[in-house]
N, C-alpha and C positions, 0 to 999 in steps of 0.2 A: 207550368207556366200559366195555365188558365186561372188557377187560384189566385196568383199574384195580380193578374189583370182585374179580376173580380174585386180584390181587396182595394186596389187603387180606385176603382170606380165607386165603391162604397165610401171610401175616404173622401173622394171629391164631392160626392153627393151630401155627405155629412157636413163638410166644410161649407158648401153652398147653403145648406139649411141654416147653419149657425149665422152665416153672413146675412141671410134674409131676416132672421129673428133678432139679431144683435140689437138694433135700435129699440125694439120693443122690450127686450130684457133689461137694457140699461135705463131706459126712461120709465119703466113700469111703475115705480113708486110715485113718480111725479104726476101720473095720470090716474091715480086711485080715485074712486068715486067719493071718498071721504078724506078730510084732511087728517094728518097724523097727530095733530094736537089742536086744542081750542083755546084761544085767549079769553079768559073769563072776567078779568078786571084790567082796566077801568070799566065800570058798568055802564049800561045804556043811559044816556042823558046826564051822566055825572058831571058836576061842575067842579072844576079844579082851579085853584088859584096858583099863580106864579109863586115860586118859593115853597110851595106845599110838597110834602113827601107823599107819594102814591104808592100803594102796594099793587104791583103788576103781578097777575097770577095767570097760569095756563095749566091745562090738564092734558097730558099725553093719553091718547086713545088706547085702551087695553089691547094688547097684542101688537102694538107698534114696535118694530125692531130697529135698532140702530145699526149702521148709520142711517140717518134720514136725509137722503140725497136731495140737494137743492135748498135745504133748510139750515143745515148745520154742518160744520167741518166733520169729515168722516172719522178722523182719529180722536178728536177731542170733544165733540158735540158742542163746540163754541159757536156762537152765532151773533147776529146783529139785531138790535131793536131800534125802531125809529117811528116817526110820525108820518102818516099818510093821509091823503084827502079822504073824506068820507066815501067817495065813489071809486076809490082806487081798485085796480085789478090786482091779483095776487103776485104778479111779476112787475108791477110799476115800482119806480124808484122811490125811496124815502124822500120826503121834503126836508126832513131833519133827522139825522142820526142822534140817538140818545144813549146808546151803549153799543160798543163795538167788540165786547169780550164777554157776552152773555153766555152762561152755561145752560143749555137747553134742558139738561137733566135735573136742574134744580127746581123748576116749576114755580119760582118765586123771584122777584126782583124789586128792590126799593128804588124808585125813581124820584128824584127831587127836580121838580119842574123849574127849568132855568128861567131867570127873570127876562131874558131877551126873546123868549118865544112869543110870537104874536097871538093876541087873543083870537080865537076862532073855534071851528068845529073840526075834530080830528078823529082818527082811529090810531091805535098803537099797533104796529106790526112787529112780528118776530120772525126772523129768517133772513138768509142773504140773497139767494136767487129768487126763491119763492118766499112769500111771507103770509102767515095767518094773522088776521087782525082782530082787535078788540071790537066791542060795540062802539058806537059813536059817542064821544064825550065832548065837553066844551072847556076851553081854558079862557 
């Protein structure tokens, strides 16, 4: 009987430890010191005209494993791209969606700037809950 009691105690202690660590294990990737990818274009200070096609590129950091939680769908690696203000935080909402079915594993997207986008200063973000952003550019 004593072994059964000890086993139950060990099981309860293990479950308690998992319960304490679960939030850290689940959100660990979202709190990494470095982003899982970097948006490389549009380039800093680039001037883009409405109607122009822009090559949007990003580089996935070597060693990054999929799924990238918070950035892309776990099963498909599909995500969203949009425009953000220059001072946006990585979890701020897009002020304009430009693509809602972007494949994160492609590292490349051709964006034709819509004619109804207001001239201004922007960053292009990639991701759905969190986003990584391009350098600042102008339309």
